[in-house]
C-alpha positions in Angstrom: 6.6 8.6 17.0 9.3 7.5 19.4 11.7 6.6 16.6 11.0 9.9 14.8 11.6 11.8 18.0 15.0 10.0 18.6 16.1 10.7 15.1 15.4 14.4 15.5 17.2 14.5 18.8 20.2 12.8 17.2 20.3 15.4 14.4 20.1 18.2 17.0 23.0 16.7 19.1 25.1 16.5 15.9 24.4 20.1 15.1 25.0 21.4 18.6 28.3 19.5 18.9 29.5 20.9 15.6 30.1 17.4 14.2 27.3 17.3 11.6 28.8 17.0 8.2 26.5 17.7 5.2 26.5 13.9 4.4 25.5 13.0 8.0 22.8 15.7 7.9 21.5 14.5 4.6 21.4 10.9 5.8 19.7 11.9 9.1 17.1 14.0 7.3 16.4 11.2 4.8 15.8 8.8 7.7 13.6 11.4 9.5 11.6 11.9 6.3 11.1 8.2 5.9 10.1 7.8 9.5 7.6 10.6 9.3 6.1 9.0 6.2 5.7 5.7 8.1 3.9 7.6 10.9 1.6 9.4 8.5 0.8 6.0 6.8 0.1 4.4 10.2 -2.2 7.3 11.2 -4.1 7.0 7.8 -4.5 3.3 8.4 -5.8 3.8 11.9 -8.2 6.5 10.8 -9.5 4.2 8.0 -9.8 1.3 10.5 -11.9 3.4 12.9 -14.1 4.7 10.0 -14.6 1.2 8.6 -15.4 -0.2 12.0 -17.9 2.5 12.6 -19.5 2.0 9.2 -18.5 5.5 8.2 -16.0 4.9 5.4 -16.6 7.8 3.0 -16.8 6.9 -0.7 -16.7 9.9 -3.1 -17.7 8.6 -6.5 -16.6 10.1 -9.8 -16.1 8.8 -13.3 -12.8 6.9 -13.4 -11.0 4.8 -16.0 -9.8 1.8 -13.9 -7.3 0.8 -16.5 -5.7 4.3 -16.6 -5.7 4.4 -12.8 -4.0 1.0 -12.5 -1.3 2.3 -15.0 -0.7 5.4 -12.9 -0.3 3.5 -9.7 2.1 1.0 -11.3 4.2 3.8 -12.6 4.2 5.5 -9.2 5.2 2.3 -7.4 7.6 1.1 -10.2 10.8 2.0 -8.2 9.6 0.1 -5.1 8.5 -2.9 -7.2 11.8 -2.9 -9.2 13.9 -2.7 -6.0 11.9 -5.8 -4.7 12.8 -7.6 -7.9 9.1 -7.8 -9.0 8.8 -7.4 -12.7 5.3 -6.0 -13.0 3.0 -6.3 -16.1 -0.4 -4.7 -16.8 -3.0 -6.3 -19.0 -5.6 -3.6 -19.6 -6.4 -3.7 -23.3 -9.2 -1.1 -23.1 -10.6 1.6 -20.8 -12.9 0.3 -18.0 -15.0 3.3 -17.0 -17.1 3.4 -13.9 -18.1 5.5 -10.9 -15.7 4.8 -8.1 -13.8 6.7 -5.5 -10.5 7.3 -7.3 -8.4 7.8 -4.1 -9.9 4.7 -2.4 -9.4 2.4 -5.4 -5.9 3.7 -5.7 -5.4 2.9 -2.0 -6.6 -0.7 -2.6 -4.2 -1.1 -5.6 -1.3 0.4 -3.6 -2.0 -2.0 -0.7 -2.1 -5.0 -3.0 1.1 -4.0 -4.9 2.9 -3.2 -1.7 2.0 -6.6 -0.3 3.3 -8.2 -3.5 6.6 -6.4 -3.2 7.0 -7.4 0.4 5.8 -11.0 0.3 6.7 -12.0 -3.2 10.1 -10.3 -3.5 11.9 -11.4 -6.6 8.7 -12.8 -8.2 6.7 -11.4 -11.1 3.5 -9.4 -10.4 0.6 -9.3 -12.9 -2.2 -6.7 -12.9 -5.3 -7.2 -15.0 -8.1 -4.8 -15.6 -11.1 -5.8 -17.7 -14.9 -5.4 -18.0 -16.5 -8.8 -17.6 -20.2 -9.1 -18.2 -20.8 -5.5 -17.3 -18.7 -5.7 -14.2 -15.2 -4.2 -13.7 -12.6 -6.6 -12.7 -9.2 -5.7 -11.1 -6.8 -8.6 -10.4 -3.4 -8.4 -8.8 -1.5 -11.7 -8.9 1.9 -12.3 -7.6 4.0 -15.4 -7.9 5.3 -15.5 -4.3 5.1 -18.4 -1.9 1.3 -18.1 -1.5 -1.0 -18.0 1.5 -2.1 -21.3 3.2 -5.9 -21.8 2.8 -6.3 -22.1 6.5 -5.3 -18.4 7.1 -6.7 -16.7 3.9 -9.9 -15.4 5.5 -8.2 -14.4 8.7 -5.8 -12.2 6.8 -8.7 -9.9 6.0 -9.4 -9.2 9.6 -7.9 -6.2 11.4 -4.4 -6.6 12.8 -4.0 -10.1 11.4 -0.9 -11.3 9.6 0.3 -14.7 8.5 2.2 -16.4 11.3 6.0 -16.6 10.9 6.3 -13.7 8.4 9.4 -11.6 8.7 7.7 -8.6 7.1 6.8 -5.6 9.3 3.3 -4.1 9.2 0.2 -3.7 11.2 -2.0 -6.1 9.4 -4.6 -3.5 8.3 -4.0 -3.2 4.6 -6.1 -6.2 3.5 -8.9 -5.4 6.0 -9.1 -1.8 4.8 -8.9 -2.9 1.1 -11.8 -5.3 1.6 -13.9 -2.6 3.3 -13.3 -0.2 0.4 -14.1 -2.9 -2.2 -17.3 -3.8 -0.3 -18.3 -0.2 -0.1 -18.1 -0.1 -3.9 -20.3 -3.2 -4.2 -17.5 -5.6 -4.9 
């Protein structure tokens, strides 16, 4: 919120001083929009954290084609993945229909793909959706540096991140994703 507030004050000063060119305003507004999106995402993560911790994560089930949902999320995130140099492929040869919370499963897939773009920049990302023995299976595999075995479990705890990473974040995405998957019986 502090960064957002400073950005807005800077825009106001430029306007009041009469030195705000259309280009400067456009750049300032773009930065402000990006910052407000980060704040909104942070608030969503913190709300999900409090719900998950309290055992009150709400799951609203509906019939969903997991393969189609994965395709939609990949298309929506394609610009981010491409700018990270992550060639993304989807193997989903047929529909995989089940009763899931569409928004929550989309959140899991978005978290996993965002992590792949951040931590495996420049490496391919593979997404697979299949029905295996009557169970839906969603796999996101990146070809980044990997995670040391010693820290894998810890990364699924709230506010945990791999030591020495240069990537910004709160360390909530994998924790929330695990809670959503568990709430679906996975």
